[in-house]
C-alpha positions in Angstrom: -58.5 -7.5 -38.4 -55.5 -9.1 -40.2 -52.2 -8.7 -38.4 -50.6 -7.2 -41.5 -53.0 -4.2 -41.3 -51.4 -3.0 -38.1 -48.0 -1.4 -38.5 -45.6 0.4 -36.1 -45.2 4.1 -36.7 -44.3 7.3 -34.9 -46.8 9.9 -33.6 -45.6 13.5 -33.4 -47.3 16.5 -31.8 -45.9 20.0 -32.6 -46.4 22.7 -29.9 -45.9 26.4 -29.8 -44.4 26.9 -33.2 -41.9 24.1 -33.3 -41.5 22.0 -30.1 -41.9 18.4 -31.3 -42.7 15.4 -29.1 -42.5 12.1 -30.9 -43.5 8.7 -29.5 -44.3 5.3 -30.8 -47.7 4.2 -32.0 -49.5 1.6 -34.2 -51.6 2.3 -37.2 -54.4 0.3 -38.8 -53.7 0.8 -42.5 -57.2 -0.3 -43.5 -59.1 2.1 -41.2 -56.3 4.7 -40.8 -56.8 4.6 -37.0 -53.7 5.7 -35.0 -53.7 3.8 -31.7 -51.5 2.7 -28.9 -49.9 6.1 -28.8 -47.1 6.0 -26.2 -47.0 8.8 -23.6 -43.8 10.5 -23.0 -43.2 11.1 -19.3 -42.3 14.8 -19.0 -42.0 16.8 -15.8 -45.1 19.0 -15.0 -42.8 22.0 -15.1 -42.1 21.3 -18.8 -45.7 20.4 -19.7 -46.8 23.8 -18.4 -44.8 25.4 -21.1 -46.9 23.9 -23.9 -49.9 26.1 -24.7 -50.8 25.8 -28.4 -51.0 22.5 -30.3 -50.0 23.4 -33.8 -50.4 20.1 -35.5 -50.1 16.3 -35.2 -48.8 13.8 -37.7 -47.9 10.2 -38.0 -44.7 9.0 -39.7 -44.9 5.8 -41.7 -41.9 4.6 -43.8 -40.3 8.1 -43.5 -43.4 9.9 -44.8 -45.5 12.3 -42.7 -49.3 12.2 -42.7 -51.5 14.6 -40.8 -53.6 13.1 -38.0 -56.9 14.4 -36.7 -59.5 13.5 -34.1 -62.4 11.1 -34.7 -64.2 13.7 -36.9 -61.7 12.8 -39.7 -62.6 9.1 -39.5 -65.2 9.4 -42.2 -63.2 11.4 -44.7 -60.3 9.1 -45.2 -57.7 10.8 -43.0 -55.5 9.3 -40.3 -57.3 9.7 -37.0 -57.3 8.8 -33.3 -59.8 8.6 -30.4 
């Protein structure tokens, strides 16, 4: 993989109708794989409040792109393992 195919980005998960958690990640622009997703260290009492994952997206150059699990790998979407 060429080094210029990997770029820094932000990964956001949206919970329960609007609670957003954003962390750093890297994206392979050739394969659209989102990787090295940082984990935000939140107290368990806060994590217990999150019930429904509404959506996930990656922000690249101020533009949002939806992210899916590996099932989206073959259809050209941004994805992660």
